[in-house]
C-alpha positions, 0 to 999 in steps of 0.5 A: 512511459509508466511513472516511477514512484519512490516509496519511503518507509520512515525510520528503521525497525530499531530506530531509538524512540520511534515506538508507542508506549508499552501497551498492556493489551498486547504485552509490548510496544509497537515500533513505528516502522512496523506500520510504515514498512507494512504500508509501503509494501502494500502500496507497492503492490497497489501501484504496480497493479495500476501500472506504475513502477516503484522504487523502495528507497529504504528496502531493509530494516536498517534506518537508511540515512536520509541522504541515501534515500533522497539520492536514490530517488533523484538518481533514478529520476523518480516522478514522485516521492511518498514517505509513510510515517506515524506521528507522536506527541509526548510519548505517553498515553496519559497526556493530551493524546491528540489524534489524526492524520496530516500530510506535509509538503516542502515550504512554499509547495502548498499551492504547487504540484506537491500540494496537489498530490497531497490533497489528492491523497488526503481526499481518500484518507479522509474517506477511511477509518474516522480520524481527525484530519489535521490538514496539509502542511509545510515543513522543512523535512529532508525528504521533502527538501532534497528530492528533485520531484514532487514529494509528500510525507504522510503522518497516518495517526499518533503512536501515543494515542492508544486507539490509533496505536493499536491500528498500527498493527491492524492489517485491515487498517494498513491495507486501507491506508495503502489503498487510499494512498494509491487512489490519491496517486492515481488521481493526481497522475490521471491513471485509473485505479485498478482494485484487487480482484476478489477471489471467488470460491473456485480456489483461483486467485484471478477468478472473482465472484462476479466473473461471468464464467466463475460458476463454470470454472468452479464446476469444471475444477470440481469435476477434474476437467480443468486445472490452474497454474502452479501460482494459483491462477486460472487464466480465465482470459488465456487462449486454450491450447490444443494440447490442453483441450485434448487433456480436458476431452480425455478427462471428460471421456474418462468421467463419462465412461 
């Protein structure tokens, strides 16, 4: 049976104080939940592609009460709880400006299953954008204490470090963090990580460049012999129905006339 992963994007879009200082380069501050929500949504896709089921415990822009988040995970008997955050120090860019990422588990769990999951995720986070790794730590956070399953909370940078603050709205960084979390979760549960397909220049989302039939599919599309599905996929491994074969033959006949 697929494992169920509860995903928690920390805070809400309008939670007071959970934002960077004003950033002149972009003319505004960045809210922490802009990053948290984006990564959770990307992580959901990553995990589901790998065969997991997912549960969003804070699915709106509101700051869902912590008890509601953990109650939702407990009620649905999730197998793991992943909370995505971005750290802060003194709320200014003029101070010490620490940087880096760290992962938290509940008190006493460092050498238990939550600690193992945290270290699996940390392994991949450390392979991405160069950041100081501040370690796996213990804390008495509600989402770690009140969950009935293994739980980790990741702090993926500092909002009051300008370089790391700007990463919060960098789509490539958001995707990287989601992929790194997914790889760590897969490793912990002994599930193969399935990377996203790289679209080829055929125009079909499910035809990567290295597919053995990619060039033939591209040519058949260009000649008007074959078409894809309305969702943008081609279905290279689907069986060809006799009706579709007849349509392709007629198109070929018309082309050769």
